[in-house]
C-alpha angles and dihedrals in degrees: 000000000000089000090053093051094046092048090056094045095051092043090055089047087054092055093046092053092048089048088060095052093091091054093053095039094243117163103236095208093050092046092051093052093049093045090069090065088061089046093056093045091052091046090054091045093053095041111109090213113024090187087077088068098046092042095046117132099246091194098052122109095246093050095045092049091050092050089048087054088056088052089055089056091062096039092053091050091051090049090051089053095048094043092050095050099037103037107014145270093271094055093048093048094045094048093048095048096041089055089081086085090073098060089039093055092043090049093050102039109020109029092026088203100137111131097222141031110270116231131200089266091053092052089045087053091057091053093047090049090056090049090048093051092047094049092045095052099047111109133169107255123209124277093266104118098167112162115260120201144165121010093359091071089054094058096087089051091052090048092050091050095043096049093044092048089050094054091044091053091049091056096041101043095043093046096043106041106020136064118225091254090057096067092112091052092047091048094047092051093047091050090047087061088049090052093051096050095036096049093047089050092049093048089051090052092048092050099042104031101028088238114181123222113209128208090237090058091051094048092045090051094050090050092046088055094069099064090033093058095041094047090053093042095052092041088060087049090051092050089050092048091055098043093265088291102167091179089063102033106042099051093050092041092052094045096046091048088051093050096048092043092052091048096049092043088056091049101042104027101025091236112169128216125229119224093263090051090055091051087050090058091050090049088048092059090047091049093054092052093047094049096045104024090121091058093041094051091043090058088064 
């Protein structure tokens, strides 16, 4: 359970740091690219045998899949940026959070790696979790109701599919090709893929659009990499602890992260909740109990 708690804590820390980027004039895209350098460094530092990283077969199926997962990290972030600016914050948040249904369905019906028999109440909890996330991410947008057509309307769908695919690959690749004690190696390789794609993309932007990279964005990214790496590292540990049951881990992980983020945003940034958002928090608590009532009752 400690891995689960730490995964949520560092995920929330990640949100809070990114929330402060505007205040410190940090370019989010640049910061995200540079944060992966910290992730690789931390992965190497925590790796019992660093030679496994440097001697990895870079053409093998496990390594290529892991590098591709790192590519998905960057793609999903770019999709979040485009969806937020072109469609709206609500659409981006909703699409990202709702994507948990993809790894859950794959875990239940494709990988069949859930560590318990799901009952009606467990399935009901999954539905309630989706409602909770939907209610909690609904915000009143500004009065700009400009018509959006064509590919722009497809961005939330792409974000939904990209984020869901990312989480599904995390579960599948880590469970299939890596042992629990290889979490640091897996994370370092995935972040290496993100570095390759992100750095190439940034160089392209600098050369073609004269984009400037500030020192504050580099520093912000290096700081961001600490909770980013640790949240991913402990999430892998939580998946391992619960038999790689994505159907159990991801809904509770998403909901708990949302609850803590909302609470700390209220405390630190004075963000207020609308009535639907408050109902979302109530439903989130109910969803956690429904999904994990066997484990909760078993503790007593």
